[in-house]
C-alpha positions in Angstrom: 60.1 27.2 86.5 60.8 24.2 88.9 57.2 24.4 89.9 56.1 23.8 86.3 58.0 20.6 86.4 56.5 19.6 89.8 53.1 20.3 88.5 53.6 18.3 85.4 52.7 21.3 83.1 53.2 20.2 79.5 56.3 21.7 78.3 57.5 22.1 74.7 61.0 23.6 75.0 63.4 25.3 77.3 64.8 28.7 76.0 68.2 29.6 77.4 70.5 32.6 76.8 73.9 31.0 76.0 75.9 33.3 78.4 73.7 32.0 81.2 73.7 28.3 80.3 76.4 27.3 82.8 74.7 29.1 85.7 71.4 27.4 84.7 72.9 23.9 84.4 70.6 22.4 87.0 67.4 23.5 85.0 69.0 22.4 81.7 69.7 18.9 83.1 66.3 18.7 84.6 64.7 19.6 81.2 66.9 17.2 79.4 66.0 14.4 81.8 62.3 15.1 81.0 63.1 15.0 77.3 62.3 18.7 76.9 64.3 20.2 74.0 66.8 23.0 75.1 67.0 25.9 72.6 69.6 28.8 72.8 68.2 32.3 72.1 69.7 35.7 72.4 68.9 37.8 75.5 67.0 40.5 73.5 64.7 37.9 71.8 63.9 36.3 75.2 63.1 39.7 76.7 60.8 40.5 73.8 59.1 37.1 74.2 58.7 37.5 78.0 57.7 41.1 77.8 60.1 42.3 80.5 63.9 41.7 81.4 63.4 39.8 84.6 63.7 36.4 83.1 67.2 35.7 84.3 68.1 34.2 81.0 65.7 31.2 80.9 62.1 30.5 80.0 60.1 27.4 79.5 57.6 27.2 76.6 54.5 25.4 78.0 51.0 24.5 76.8 48.2 27.0 77.4 46.7 27.0 80.8 43.2 25.5 81.1 40.8 27.8 83.0 39.0 26.2 85.9 35.2 26.4 86.6 33.6 27.4 89.9 32.4 23.8 90.3 36.0 22.6 90.2 37.0 25.0 93.0 34.2 23.9 95.3 35.0 20.3 94.4 38.6 20.7 95.4 37.4 21.7 98.9 35.2 18.6 99.1 38.2 16.4 98.0 40.4 17.9 100.8 37.5 17.7 103.3 37.7 21.3 104.0 35.1 24.2 103.9 35.6 26.0 100.6 38.0 29.0 100.7 38.0 31.1 97.6 39.8 34.3 96.8 38.0 36.7 94.4 39.9 39.6 92.7 37.7 42.5 91.8 39.5 44.3 88.9 43.0 44.7 90.4 45.1 46.8 88.2 48.8 46.1 89.3 50.2 42.7 88.0 52.6 42.8 91.0 49.6 42.8 93.4 47.9 40.0 91.4 51.0 37.8 91.6 51.6 38.5 95.4 47.9 37.6 96.1 48.2 34.4 94.1 51.3 33.5 96.1 49.5 34.2 99.4 46.3 32.3 98.2 48.5 29.2 97.4 50.3 29.5 100.7 47.0 29.7 102.6 45.6 26.6 100.8 42.7 28.2 99.0 40.8 26.1 96.7 40.7 28.5 93.8 41.0 32.1 92.6 38.1 33.9 90.7 38.8 37.1 88.7 37.2 39.0 85.8 38.3 38.7 82.3 38.0 42.4 81.7 39.3 45.4 83.6 41.7 43.1 85.5 45.4 42.9 85.3 46.4 39.9 83.3 48.8 37.2 84.3 51.8 39.0 82.8 55.5 38.1 83.3 55.6 40.4 86.4 52.4 38.8 87.9 53.7 35.2 87.4 57.1 36.0 88.8 55.5 37.6 91.8 53.5 34.5 92.3 56.6 32.5 92.7 55.3 29.4 91.1 51.9 29.5 92.7 50.1 29.7 89.5 51.1 26.1 88.7 49.2 24.8 91.7 46.1 27.0 91.9 42.8 26.6 90.1 42.3 29.9 88.3 38.8 30.8 87.2 38.5 33.9 84.9 34.9 34.8 84.6 33.1 37.2 82.2 30.7 38.4 84.8 32.1 38.7 88.4 28.8 39.6 90.0 27.1 36.6 88.4 30.0 34.4 89.7 29.5 35.7 93.2 25.8 34.8 93.0 26.8 31.3 91.8 29.2 30.9 94.8 26.4 32.0 97.2 24.1 29.4 95.6 26.9 26.8 96.1 26.8 27.6 99.9 29.7 30.1 100.2 29.3 33.4 102.2 30.9 36.4 100.2 32.9 38.5 102.4 34.4 41.7 101.0 37.4 43.9 102.2 36.2 47.5 102.6 38.1 50.2 104.5 34.7 51.9 105.3 33.2 48.8 106.8 32.1 49.0 110.4 33.2 45.4 111.4 36.8 44.7 112.2 38.1 41.7 110.3 39.1 40.0 113.6 35.6 40.2 114.9 34.1 38.6 111.8 33.5 34.9 111.5 35.5 33.7 108.6 34.9 30.0 109.2 32.9 27.8 107.0 32.7 28.0 103.1 33.7 31.5 102.2 34.7 33.7 99.3 37.0 36.5 100.2 36.8 39.5 97.8 39.6 42.1 97.4 38.9 45.2 95.5 40.9 47.2 93.1 43.9 49.4 94.4 42.1 52.8 93.7 38.4 52.2 93.8 38.0 49.3 96.1 35.0 47.1 95.6 32.8 47.9 92.7 29.2 48.9 93.9 27.7 45.9 92.2 30.2 43.6 93.9 29.7 45.3 97.2 26.0 44.7 97.0 26.6 41.0 96.5 28.6 40.6 99.7 27.1 39.1 102.7 29.5 40.9 104.9 32.1 43.7 104.7 35.0 43.9 106.9 37.9 46.4 107.5 41.4 46.2 108.6 41.9 48.9 111.2 44.8 51.3 110.7 46.8 53.1 113.3 49.0 55.3 111.2 48.3 58.3 108.8 47.8 56.1 105.8 44.2 55.3 105.4 44.4 51.9 103.7 46.7 49.0 103.0 48.1 47.7 99.6 45.5 45.4 98.0 47.9 42.4 98.1 48.8 43.0 101.7 45.1 43.4 102.8 44.1 40.3 100.9 46.9 38.3 102.5 45.9 39.4 105.9 42.3 38.3 105.4 43.3 34.9 103.9 45.5 34.0 106.7 43.0 35.2 109.4 40.5 32.8 107.8 43.0 30.0 108.0 43.8 30.8 111.6 40.1 30.9 112.5 39.7 27.4 111.0 42.4 26.1 113.1 44.5 25.0 110.1 48.2 25.1 109.9 49.1 27.0 106.7 52.6 25.5 107.0 51.4 22.1 106.2 51.6 21.6 102.5 48.7 20.1 100.6 49.7 17.8 97.8 48.7 19.2 94.4 46.3 17.2 92.4 47.9 16.2 89.1 44.5 16.1 87.4 44.0 19.8 88.0 47.5 20.9 86.9 48.5 18.7 84.1 46.8 20.4 81.1 46.1 19.1 77.7 48.0 20.5 74.6 44.8 21.8 73.1 43.5 23.4 76.2 42.0 26.9 75.8 44.2 29.7 77.3 42.9 31.8 80.2 40.8 34.5 78.7 42.7 37.4 80.2 46.2 36.3 79.4 46.7 38.7 76.6 49.5 38.1 74.1 52.5 40.4 74.1 51.6 43.1 71.6 55.1 44.5 71.0 57.1 41.2 71.1 59.8 40.8 68.6 59.7 38.1 65.8 60.6 34.8 67.2 62.2 33.1 64.2 65.6 33.2 66.1 64.3 30.5 68.5 63.7 28.1 65.5 67.0 29.1 63.9 68.8 28.4 67.2 67.2 24.9 67.1 68.6 24.1 63.7 65.6 25.3 61.8 63.4 22.4 62.9 61.7 23.8 65.9 58.2 25.2 65.6 58.1 29.0 65.9 57.5 30.2 69.4 54.4 32.3 69.7 54.4 35.0 72.4 51.1 33.8 73.8 52.8 30.4 74.5 55.5 31.8 76.7 55.8 32.7 80.4 59.2 33.7 81.7 60.8 31.9 84.6 63.2 32.6 87.4 66.0 30.1 87.9 65.3 29.9 91.6 61.8 30.2 92.3 59.1 31.0 89.9 57.6 31.2 86.5 57.9 34.8 85.5 56.0 35.5 82.2 52.7 35.5 80.3 50.5 32.5 80.6 52.4 30.1 78.3 55.9 30.8 79.3 57.1 29.5 82.5 
């Protein structure tokens, strides 16, 4: 949640469970200082809105996220005077893996993340929590046709490099310098055949034990930081976030794959807790948030 404040994400109100208010005093005071209304809601209502019970008693209602375009991702690399580094997710199924990869991507300084709008785990509460605030600083580009997006990236001068446990080339022997898009496949099937055909290079991470492959998030993180290491860049040096890419207009379109919470409970309690004057909170406007380190819910709740 703190990352939402840092990234200047437009916020509508802070939802707090009364029993947790004292423990969350720092966040409440921060929201008050930013003139964000603080509304008390029952824990069950907040759980229904967030879609899971890991919200720690607090959530921030924010404006919908504006999806980025491929041109913006490439432009960010130019702005930073760095060769483009893009993470591509090919139909990951586990929100935890998605969130973990987004966290690694932000830590590695990638210029953007591309993923399909269909057959891909959405940015659920679990995914955003696992991202530990990274979603507030990344350019996220959901695309209807991932194969077409890869072709577009190649036209823009990026080499497409896919992670494949059957590849002949060890990732350490591959040249990951220059403008590249690193593609991580789904947990069970790996890279889709059409995606594999659009890759300029396939690399594998050698395994020494009995397990034949790594978790998708782990494999993707290894490749990201190998690319950073080959570029001679220090991933511990923070890159200042561009306010223009993280501050989003109130009427921005939500990311296509951020599905609303189908079984969320009615949210009239939030308005009642505010004295009846607050606008109703829609589940699609919410993304749960951890007190300490991260937004933890669907795309509008942080």
